Each structure stands twice: as structure tokens, then as C-alpha cells.
N, CA, C and O of each residue as an XYZ file, in Angstrom:
644
protein
N      18.036      6.074     64.596
C      17.095      5.544     63.634
C      17.167      6.323     62.331
O      17.118      5.783     61.226
N      17.285      7.629     62.538
C      17.334      8.509     61.374
C      18.615      8.293     60.578
O      18.607      8.433     59.355
N      19.684      7.964     61.229
C      20.960      7.750     60.549
C      20.924      6.475     59.703
O      21.552      6.417     58.646
N      20.184      5.440     60.168
C      20.049      4.214     59.371
C      19.285      4.498     58.080
O      19.653      3.988     57.022
N      18.214      5.315     58.155
C      17.443      5.673     56.958
C      18.307      6.457     55.983
O      18.226      6.268     54.769
N      19.151      7.355     56.542
C      20.035      8.140     55.673
C      21.061      7.247     55.010
O      21.382      7.417     53.834
N      21.588      6.270     55.789
C      22.585      5.359     55.233
C      21.974      4.490     54.132
O      22.597      4.289     53.089
N      20.754      3.970     54.354
C      20.128      3.117     53.335
C      19.741      3.927     52.096
O      19.827      3.426     50.975
N      19.314      5.180     52.295
C      18.993      6.038     51.155
C      20.261      6.352     50.372
O      20.244      6.367     49.141
N      21.348      6.601     51.073
C      22.620      6.899     50.426
C      23.132      5.670     49.671
O      23.649      5.790     48.561
N      22.984      4.494     50.276
C      23.416      3.246     49.647
C      22.601      2.989     48.371
O      23.163      2.562     47.362
N      21.301      3.239     48.403
C      20.446      3.081     47.220
C      20.877      4.045     46.122
O      20.918      3.687     44.944
N      21.194      5.254     46.519
C      21.625      6.263     45.538
C      22.931      5.837     44.872
O      23.084      5.976     43.659
N      23.861      5.327     45.652
C      25.146      4.874     45.114
C      24.936      3.720     44.146
O      25.556      3.689     43.083
N      24.075      2.772     44.490
C      23.803      1.625     43.613
C      23.153      2.089     42.320
O      23.514      1.611     41.245
N      22.194      3.020     42.404
C      21.533      3.503     41.187
C      22.500      4.257     40.300
O      22.421      4.150     39.076
N      23.414      5.019     40.886
C      24.411      5.739     40.101
C      25.326      4.737     39.414
O      25.682      4.925     38.251
N      25.711      3.682     40.113
C      26.575      2.662     39.527
C      25.874      1.948     38.371
O      26.514      1.670     37.357
N      24.582      1.644     38.493
C      23.824      0.990     37.423
C      23.757      1.909     36.203
O      23.922      1.454     35.072
N      23.518      3.187     36.430
C      23.465      4.135     35.317
C      24.810      4.222     34.618
O      24.877      4.269     33.390
N      25.887      4.243     35.406
C      27.222      4.312     34.809
C      27.521      3.059     34.003
O      28.088      3.131     32.912
N      27.134      1.908     34.547
C      27.379      0.647     33.844
C      26.614      0.624     32.514
O      27.171      0.234     31.488
N      25.357      1.036     32.529
C      24.564      1.066     31.298
C      25.150      2.041     30.287
O      25.220      1.736     29.097
N      25.572      3.219     30.759
C      26.148      4.225     29.858
C      27.442      3.725     29.240
O      27.658      3.890     28.040
N      28.300      3.120     30.041
C      29.578      2.620     29.531
C      29.351      1.478     28.544
O      30.028      1.406     27.519
N      28.408      0.588     28.842
C      28.087     -0.519     27.930
C      27.574      0.016     26.600
O      28.009     -0.440     25.543
N      26.663      0.967     26.638
C      26.138      1.562     25.405
C      27.261      2.203     24.605
O      27.342      2.015     23.391
N      28.119      2.951     25.263
C      29.210      3.640     24.582
C      30.159      2.649     23.915
O      30.592      2.871     22.785
N      30.488      1.550     24.612
C      31.391      0.533     24.043
C      30.755     -0.138     22.832
O      31.418     -0.297     21.807
N      29.486     -0.535     22.924
C      28.806     -1.198     21.808
C      28.649     -0.262     20.609
O      28.881     -0.667     19.470
N      28.259      0.976     20.862
C      28.094      1.931     19.769
C      29.434      2.209     19.091
O      29.509      2.290     17.865
N      30.471      2.353     19.878
C      31.808      2.604     19.315
C      32.267      1.424     18.476
O      32.861      1.610     17.414
N      31.994      0.205     18.947
C      32.405     -0.968     18.170
C      31.647     -1.050     16.847
O      32.220     -1.469     15.842
N      30.372     -0.660     16.825
C      29.613     -0.634     15.566
C      30.193      0.384     14.589
O      30.341      0.096     13.401
N      30.516      1.555     15.082
C      31.090      2.597     14.217
C      32.434      2.156     13.677
O      32.707      2.337     12.490
N      33.279      1.583     14.515
C      34.606      1.122     14.072
C      34.468      0.011     13.040
O      35.211     -0.017     12.059
N      33.529     -0.903     13.249
C      33.298     -1.982     12.281
C      32.886     -1.416     10.928
O      33.387     -1.865      9.897
N      31.992     -0.446     10.912
C      31.568      0.178      9.656
C      32.743      0.860      8.957
O      32.889      0.750      7.740
N      33.561      1.546      9.701
C      34.724      2.231      9.111
C      35.686      1.220      8.491
O      36.196      1.439      7.392
N      35.932      0.128      9.185
C      36.846     -0.897      8.666
C      36.276     -1.519      7.397
O      37.009     -1.709      6.426
N      34.981     -1.839      7.386
C      34.375     -2.456      6.200
C      34.423     -1.517      4.998
O      34.714     -1.957      3.885
N      34.148     -0.258      5.202
C      34.159      0.705      4.088
C      35.590      0.952      3.610
O      35.826      1.024      2.403
N      36.530      1.079      4.510
C      37.919      1.376      4.150
C      38.554      0.229      3.372
O      39.340      0.471      2.455
N      38.231     -1.005      3.719
C      38.866     -2.146      3.054
C      38.075     -2.647      1.850
O      38.574     -3.481      1.094
N      36.870     -2.162      1.659
C      36.061     -2.592      0.518
C      35.356     -3.912      0.745
O      34.842     -4.501     -0.206
N      35.317     -4.381      1.949
C      34.675     -5.663      2.242
C      33.151     -5.594      2.225
O      32.494     -6.630      2.127
N      32.572     -4.391      2.319
C      31.111     -4.302      2.390
C      30.449     -4.739      1.097
O      29.279     -5.121      1.100
N      31.191     -4.688     -0.025
C      30.608     -5.114     -1.304
C      30.372     -6.612     -1.325
O      29.426     -7.077     -1.961
N      31.202     -7.365     -0.652
C      31.030     -8.807     -0.597
C      29.899     -9.236      0.311
O      29.415    -10.362      0.199
N      29.467     -8.370      1.206
C      28.388     -8.720      2.126
C      27.009     -8.601      1.489
O      26.076     -9.293      1.897
N      26.874     -7.732      0.496
C      25.582     -7.519     -0.148
C      25.478     -8.420     -1.364
O      26.154     -8.195     -2.368
N      24.627     -9.446     -1.278
C      24.516    -10.405     -2.381
C      23.500     -9.970     -3.432
O      23.617    -10.366     -4.592
N      22.506     -9.167     -3.058
C      21.451     -8.763     -3.996
C      21.542     -7.279     -4.327
O      20.523     -6.588     -4.342
N      22.724     -6.788     -4.588
C      22.866     -5.362     -4.828
C      22.553     -4.975     -6.270
O      22.342     -3.796     -6.556
N      22.518     -5.940     -7.180
C      22.216     -5.629     -8.578
C      20.723     -5.340     -8.736
O      19.892     -5.932     -8.047
N      20.394     -4.434     -9.640
C      18.992     -4.094     -9.904
C      18.347     -5.237    -10.674
O      18.888     -5.716    -11.670
N      17.184     -5.664    -10.198
C      16.463     -6.745    -10.856
C      15.297     -6.183    -11.644
O      14.717     -5.168    -11.260
N      14.947     -6.841    -12.749
C      13.780     -6.441    -13.521
C      14.105     -5.375    -14.549
O      15.259     -4.996    -14.747
N      13.049     -4.902    -15.196
C      13.171     -3.895    -16.244
C      12.349     -2.672    -15.874
O      11.301     -2.805    -15.242
N      12.804     -1.482    -16.254
C      11.994     -0.291    -15.974
C      10.712     -0.288    -16.811
O      10.684     -0.820    -17.921
N       9.659      0.312    -16.270
C       8.397      0.395    -17.006
C       8.544      1.393    -18.145
O       9.080      2.486    -17.960
N       8.064      1.012    -19.322
C       8.133      1.901    -20.483
C       6.810      2.588    -20.737
O       6.771      3.675    -21.312
N       5.729      1.964    -20.313
C       4.394      2.545    -20.479
C       3.566      2.143    -19.282
O       4.028      1.378    -18.435
N       2.363      2.643    -19.200
C       1.485      2.296    -18.085
C       1.097      0.830    -18.188
O       0.617      0.372    -19.225
N       1.311      0.108    -17.111
C       0.970     -1.305    -17.093
C      -0.031     -1.554    -15.974
O       0.121     -1.044    -14.864
N      -1.052     -2.340    -16.278
C      -2.088     -2.627    -15.306
C      -1.812     -3.970    -14.638
O      -1.385     -4.921    -15.291
N      -2.056     -4.037    -13.353
C      -1.842     -5.263    -12.612
C      -3.116     -6.099    -12.547
O      -3.157     -7.126    -11.870
N      -4.149     -5.657    -13.249
C      -5.408     -6.378    -13.253
C      -5.989     -6.289    -14.656
O      -5.631     -5.408    -15.438
N      -6.882     -7.206    -14.958
C      -7.539     -7.199    -16.266
C      -8.826     -6.403    -16.172
O      -9.538     -6.470    -15.170
N      -9.116     -5.657    -17.209
C     -10.357     -4.888    -17.279
C     -11.284     -5.499    -18.310
O     -10.843     -6.112    -19.283
N     -12.561     -5.323    -18.082
C     -13.559     -5.737    -19.046
C     -14.557     -4.615    -19.254
O     -14.487     -3.574    -18.602
N     -15.485     -4.840    -20.167
C     -16.501     -3.824    -20.445
C     -17.871     -4.479    -20.403
O     -18.066     -5.609    -20.853
N     -18.805     -3.735    -19.851
C     -20.173     -4.211    -19.718
C     -21.092     -3.089    -20.179
O     -20.932     -1.943    -19.757
N     -22.054     -3.408    -21.043
C     -23.012     -2.403    -21.516
C     -24.385     -2.757    -20.952
O     -24.926     -3.831    -21.215
N     -24.938     -1.823    -20.165
C     -26.266     -1.995    -19.582
C     -27.250     -1.110    -20.325
O     -26.900     -0.016    -20.767
N     -28.491     -1.587    -20.464
C     -29.503     -0.814    -21.182
C     -30.795     -0.769    -20.386
O     -31.278     -1.787    -19.891
N     -31.347      0.437    -20.272
C     -32.673      0.633    -19.683
C     -33.657      0.503    -20.829
O     -33.501      1.174    -21.849
N     -34.655     -0.336    -20.689
C     -35.590     -0.548    -21.798
C     -36.305      0.750    -22.154
O     -36.564      1.582    -21.284
N     -36.618      0.918    -23.426
C     -37.041      2.210    -23.981
C     -38.299      2.802    -23.331
O     -38.427      4.025    -23.274
N     -39.223      1.979    -22.841
C     -40.442      2.543    -22.262
C     -40.184      3.300    -20.956
O     -41.064      4.017    -20.480
N     -39.001      3.153    -20.375
C     -38.666      3.852    -19.132
C     -37.665      4.982    -19.371
O     -37.079      5.502    -18.421
N     -37.472      5.354    -20.606
C     -36.434      6.314    -20.984
C     -36.533      7.634    -20.210
O     -35.501      8.213    -19.871
N     -37.719      8.114    -19.927
C     -37.899      9.381    -19.224
C     -37.433      9.348    -17.776
O     -37.150     10.395    -17.193
N     -37.350      8.170    -17.194
C     -36.941      8.040    -15.800
C     -35.465      7.664    -15.650
O     -35.013      7.408    -14.534
N     -34.723      7.625    -16.723
C     -33.336      7.149    -16.719
C     -32.410      7.907    -15.793
O     -31.517      7.308    -15.195
N     -32.600      9.214    -15.657
C     -31.700      9.999    -14.800
C     -31.886      9.683    -13.316
O     -31.018     10.007    -12.505
N     -33.013      9.050    -12.951
C     -33.259      8.679    -11.552
C     -32.750      7.272    -11.212
O     -32.721      6.886    -10.044
N     -32.357      6.524    -12.221
C     -31.863      5.162    -12.007
C     -30.334      5.200    -12.046
O     -29.734      5.506    -13.076
N     -29.720      4.886    -10.915
C     -28.264      5.001    -10.765
C     -27.601      3.633    -10.915
O     -28.185      2.597    -10.600
N     -26.364      3.665    -11.406
C     -25.565      2.447    -11.522
C     -24.457      2.531    -10.475
O     -23.715      3.512    -10.411
N     -24.360      1.492     -9.664
C     -23.350      1.439     -8.603
C     -22.337      0.347     -8.912
O     -22.704     -0.767     -9.285
N     -21.066      0.675     -8.754
C     -20.007     -0.325     -8.846
C     -19.291     -0.315     -7.505
O     -18.728      0.700     -7.095
N     -19.319     -1.442     -6.837
C     -18.744     -1.589     -5.491
C     -19.340     -0.579     -4.517
O     -18.639     -0.059     -3.649
N     -20.635     -0.304     -4.661
C     -21.342      0.576     -3.737
C     -21.228      2.055     -4.045
O     -21.853      2.867     -3.363
N     -20.445      2.437     -5.059
C     -20.277      3.845     -5.407
C     -20.979      4.138     -6.733
O     -20.897      3.354     -7.679
N     -21.667      5.274     -6.783
C     -22.378      5.657     -7.999
C     -21.367      6.028     -9.087
O     -20.488      6.863     -8.875
N     -21.507      5.394    -10.254
C     -20.604      5.681    -11.363
C     -21.318      6.316    -12.551
O     -20.680      6.992    -13.357
N     -22.624      6.112    -12.673
C     -23.350      6.663    -13.822
C     -24.851      6.507    -13.578
O     -25.273      5.964    -12.557
N     -25.655      6.997    -14.540
C     -27.100      6.776    -14.520
C     -27.548      6.465    -15.943
O     -26.736      6.448    -16.867
N     -28.822      6.224    -16.110
C     -29.356      5.847    -17.418
C     -29.943      7.042    -18.170
O     -30.958      6.890    -18.849
N     -29.343      8.207    -18.071
C     -29.839      9.383    -18.782
C     -29.889      9.161    -20.286
O     -30.779      9.678    -20.961
N     -28.937      8.394    -20.817
C     -28.891      8.144    -22.263
C     -29.301      6.718    -22.612
O     -28.975      6.233    -23.696
N     -29.998      6.051    -21.726
C     -30.558      4.712    -21.886
C     -29.525      3.590    -21.894
O     -29.774      2.539    -21.302
N     -28.387      3.772    -22.537
C     -27.328      2.759    -22.531
C     -26.118      3.309    -21.797
O     -25.770      4.484    -21.915
N     -25.492      2.432    -21.042
C     -24.300      2.831    -20.279
C     -23.221      1.771    -20.456
O     -23.474      0.577    -20.302
N     -22.016      2.227    -20.783
C     -20.867      1.337    -20.902
C     -19.996      1.504    -19.658
O     -19.621      2.622    -19.303
N     -19.680      0.396    -19.001
C     -18.895      0.422    -17.764
C     -17.569     -0.301    -17.954
O     -17.511     -1.361    -18.577
N     -16.508      0.281    -17.413
C     -15.216     -0.410    -17.326
C     -15.206     -1.121    -15.972
O     -15.394     -0.491    -14.932
N     -14.989     -2.423    -15.993
C     -15.074     -3.215    -14.771
C     -13.823     -4.069    -14.610
O     -13.121     -4.377    -15.573
N     -13.566     -4.445    -13.339
C     -12.437     -5.309    -13.010
C     -12.966     -6.580    -12.354
O     -14.127     -6.650    -11.949
N     -12.111     -7.565    -12.260
C     -12.479     -8.828    -11.625
C     -12.871     -8.587    -10.164
O     -12.135     -7.934     -9.423
N     -14.010     -9.105     -9.757
C     -14.475     -8.961     -8.389
C     -15.386     -7.778     -8.148
O     -15.974     -7.674     -7.072
N     -15.527     -6.871     -9.125
C     -16.439     -5.736     -8.969
C     -17.878     -6.234     -8.844
O     -18.264     -7.232     -9.452
N     -18.666     -5.508     -8.034
C     -20.093     -5.817     -7.896
C     -20.863     -4.674     -8.547
O     -20.718     -3.516     -8.155
N     -21.684     -5.007     -9.546
C     -22.486     -4.013    -10.266
C     -23.918     -4.105     -9.753
O     -24.519     -5.179     -9.728
N     -24.457     -2.940     -9.338
C     -25.814     -2.879     -8.800
C     -26.572     -1.744     -9.479
O     -25.976     -0.806    -10.009
N     -27.890     -1.848     -9.453
C     -28.772     -0.805     -9.969
C     -29.566     -0.251     -8.794
O     -30.182     -0.999     -8.034
N     -29.541      1.088     -8.654
C     -30.256      1.767     -7.572
C     -31.474      2.475     -8.160
O     -31.348      3.502     -8.827
N     -32.650      1.914     -7.906
C     -33.899      2.500     -8.398
C     -34.763      2.957     -7.236
O     -35.990      2.919     -7.334
N     -34.160      3.384     -6.149
C     -34.924      3.792     -4.971
C     -35.726      5.067     -5.215
O     -36.673      5.342     -4.478
N     -35.365      5.858     -6.240
C     -36.096      7.088     -6.552
C     -37.246      6.858     -7.532
O     -37.926      7.812     -7.912
N     -37.474      5.623     -7.943
C     -38.511      5.280     -8.917
C     -39.629      4.517     -8.211
O     -39.368      3.588     -7.447
N     -40.878      4.917     -8.472
C     -41.998      4.206     -7.853
C     -42.550      3.106     -8.762
O     -43.241      2.205     -8.287
N     -42.256      3.168    -10.048
C     -42.748      2.155    -10.996
C     -41.714      1.050    -11.169
O     -40.553      1.202    -10.789
N     -42.145     -0.042    -11.737
C     -41.210     -1.088    -12.136
C     -40.431     -0.624    -13.354
O     -40.988      0.010    -14.250
N     -39.140     -0.942    -13.386
C     -38.333     -0.685    -14.582
C     -37.600     -1.965    -14.933
O     -37.376     -2.820    -14.076
N     -37.226     -2.092    -16.198
C     -36.485     -3.264    -16.654
C     -35.129     -2.839    -17.184
O     -35.019     -1.909    -17.984
N     -34.104     -3.531    -16.727
C     -32.735     -3.284    -17.165
C     -32.177     -4.608    -17.642
O     -32.471     -5.656    -17.068
N     -31.374     -4.561    -18.689
C     -30.727     -5.783    -19.148
C     -29.284     -5.513    -19.542
O     -28.912     -4.389    -19.881
N     -28.479     -6.567    -19.488
C     -27.097     -6.482    -19.942
C     -27.139     -6.670    -21.447
O     -27.481     -7.743    -21.942
N     -26.788     -5.621    -22.165
C     -26.886     -5.632    -23.625
C     -25.704     -6.361    -24.257
O     -25.882     -7.178    -25.161
N     -24.483     -6.060    -23.771
C     -23.303     -6.731    -24.316
C     -22.191     -6.707    -23.280
O     -22.280     -6.045    -22.246
N     -21.139     -7.458    -23.599
C     -19.996     -7.559    -22.704
C     -18.745     -7.787    -23.536
O     -18.821     -8.190    -24.696
N     -17.594     -7.524    -22.930
C     -16.347     -7.844    -23.624
C     -16.113     -9.347    -23.551
O     -16.716    -10.036    -22.728
N     -15.249     -9.846    -24.400
C     -15.064    -11.300    -24.513
C     -14.456    -11.931    -23.264
O     -14.605    -13.134    -23.052
N     -13.776    -11.147    -22.437
C     -13.136    -11.727    -21.256
C     -14.031    -11.742    -20.012
O     -13.619    -12.254    -18.972
N     -15.241    -11.193    -20.097
C     -16.174    -11.180    -18.965
C     -17.053    -12.432    -19.038
O     -17.611    -12.757    -20.086
N     -17.164    -13.127    -17.899
C     -17.951    -14.369    -17.842
C     -19.308    -14.054    -17.218
O     -19.388    -13.597    -16.078
N     -20.386    -14.308    -17.989
C     -21.762    -14.102    -17.515
C     -22.564    -15.334    -17.897
O     -22.441    -15.851    -19.007
N     -23.398    -15.803    -16.952
C     -24.213    -16.989    -17.215
C     -25.302    -16.714    -18.242
O     -25.439    -17.463    -19.208
N     -26.078    -15.650    -18.049
C     -27.221    -15.367    -18.918
C     -27.147    -13.922    -19.391
O     -27.458    -13.000    -18.637
N     -26.735    -13.726    -20.636
C     -26.529    -12.373    -21.167
C     -27.843    -11.648    -21.431
O     -27.882    -10.423    -21.312
N     -28.903    -12.334    -21.777
C     -30.139    -11.666    -22.174
C     -31.151    -11.528    -21.036
O     -32.305    -11.181    -21.288
N     -30.753    -11.785    -19.811
C     -31.680    -11.743    -18.676
C     -32.115    -10.310    -18.387
O     -31.297     -9.389    -18.374
N     -33.444    -10.132    -18.150
C     -33.988     -8.824    -17.761
C     -34.073     -8.777    -16.243
O     -34.445     -9.751    -15.588
N     -33.718     -7.622    -15.706
C     -33.821     -7.406    -14.264
C     -34.941     -6.411    -14.024
O     -34.849     -5.258    -14.446
N     -35.994     -6.844    -13.351
C     -37.126     -5.982    -13.042
C     -36.917     -5.402    -11.645
O     -36.749     -6.135    -10.670
N     -36.930     -4.072    -11.569
C     -36.582     -3.393    -10.320
C     -37.681     -2.409     -9.957
O     -38.204     -1.711    -10.826
N     -38.032     -2.349     -8.686
C     -39.002     -1.360     -8.219
C     -38.560     -0.844     -6.852
O     -38.589     -1.583     -5.868
N     -38.162      0.392     -6.792
C     -37.808      1.093     -5.546
C     -36.841      0.301     -4.662
O     -37.058      0.171     -3.457
N     -35.790     -0.217     -5.258
C     -34.812     -0.975     -4.490
C     -33.440     -0.912     -5.160
O     -33.291     -0.410     -6.274
N     -32.458     -1.431     -4.455
C     -31.124     -1.607     -5.029
C     -30.962     -3.090     -5.271
O     -31.130     -3.896     -4.355
N     -30.637     -3.454     -6.492
C     -30.528     -4.870     -6.842
C     -29.146     -5.148     -7.433
O     -28.623     -4.370     -8.231
N     -28.575     -6.272     -7.020
C     -27.275     -6.701     -7.532
C     -27.484     -7.347     -8.899
O     -28.281     -8.273     -9.050
N     -26.762     -6.846     -9.878
C     -26.859     -7.389    -11.228
C     -25.838     -8.503    -11.432
O     -26.176     -9.593    -11.894
N     -24.591     -8.217    -11.084
C     -23.534     -9.189    -11.361
C     -22.339     -8.943    -10.454
O     -22.030     -7.805    -10.102
N     -21.678    -10.023    -10.084
C     -20.339     -9.935     -9.507
C     -19.399    -10.373    -10.635
O     -19.471    -11.502    -11.120
N     -18.536     -9.471    -11.033
C     -17.744     -9.635    -12.242
C     -16.715    -10.754    -12.090
O     -15.997    -10.834    -11.093
N     -16.666    -11.613    -13.104
C     -15.632    -12.640    -13.220
C     -14.954    -12.411    -14.575
O     -15.608    -12.405    -15.618
N     -13.650    -12.226    -14.536
C     -12.894    -11.987    -15.773
C     -11.885    -13.108    -15.965
O     -11.193    -13.517    -15.032
N     -11.822    -13.592    -17.198
C     -10.865    -14.676    -17.535
C      -9.460    -14.168    -17.496
O      -8.522    -14.925    -17.749
């Protein structure tokens, strides 16, 4: 009984060794053929005919070029709230970019930006308005006042022509 187990174990070992040898020989033949093909193509100059898009396309950049259009938006905190300006934050896409310490703030904005006012540190009502904009920014109502009290309010989602 024990001899049959030894014979079957030996037979399995022989088969596994043969499979490993077959895989190794196949890999070696394929890899060698790839190397020989590359050598022949380089030696005869045929590889240049295989590459159809080898020429450089386009022009090098000469100066900084933007892939998006920028606009400008000027926000103003009304004068009666001037003392609280440093507590009123301006958020663009959820990140604080400035406050109303100097009452007027000019923002550089891109298409799709969301401009918000964070007045969570203020207990009184404050009024903010869009004072001006660049010509490429689209706004429905330029003179609208936004009354804010202890909240974050969305002013505009920027649309640029």
C-alpha cells in the first residue's frame, strides 16, 4: 500500500517538474524571439516606419496660459456693520479666502465657483451686496442685498461667458 502512495507521489512530482520545464522553455523561446525581433528592426531601420506619430505636435508654451477663464467679483459689507467686518468670512468653494476687514473685497473667481458668506460669529443681522463684477461674469441681479444673521449663505454660483 505504501509503495503505491510513493509511486503516485513520485508520478505527481515528475508531472509537476515537466510542467515547470515546459513553462520555462516556452517563456525563454518567446522572450528570445522578442529580443531578436527588436534587434532586427533596429539594425535594418524598419522601426522608423512603424511609428506613424513620431513628430512633435503643437507649439511650446511661451508664457503662462490658463485653461479656464477668470472673472472678478467685488463684495461690499454695508458701512453700518464696518466694525464687525473681520468676523464675516468669505468662502469660495467652502474654503475661507478673505474677510470684510476693509469693507470691500475683490475676488478672483472661475466658472463653477461657489461664493458664500460665513457670518456664524455675528449675532446681529448684516447686509452684504455685490458691488461690481467683471464683464464676463453673468449675474441676474447685481444690486441685490443679502441679509445674513449667524449663518453661512450662498451668494452666487459663478457663471462665466
